[in-house]
C-alpha angles and dihedrals in degrees: 000000000000126000095260088060089049091051093047091049091047091053094048095046093044091060093042093050090044093063092042092053099041097083097050115099092010114142124190124227088249094056090048089048091228106106110180114228111258096025133094117258090238093060116116116272094233140329116293098172100119089053090050092048091050093052090043093054093045095048092045089049090054093047092050091048093053089047090051089049095051098040107036104021103037092030096228117164137175093271090058097062115095117260106262099178114069118242107246096173097100 
């Protein structure tokens, strides 16, 4: 893979992992027993976007590193993976 493919893969997986990481560690105002007047009790307690973005970046870098190791260092390709679907042609 060239560097453009890695950048595109990083960008796509960063957004996917962001939406997977965002709910973790989120507490509602009701759970914290500190409901701000004029808000619903199920509203988030406070912003945690910076923490979510840091975790997203870290996990995406690990994923891209593993992808680089498998594809460029170990030279594995699609044809190297075992056939999962049985061959019904015969």
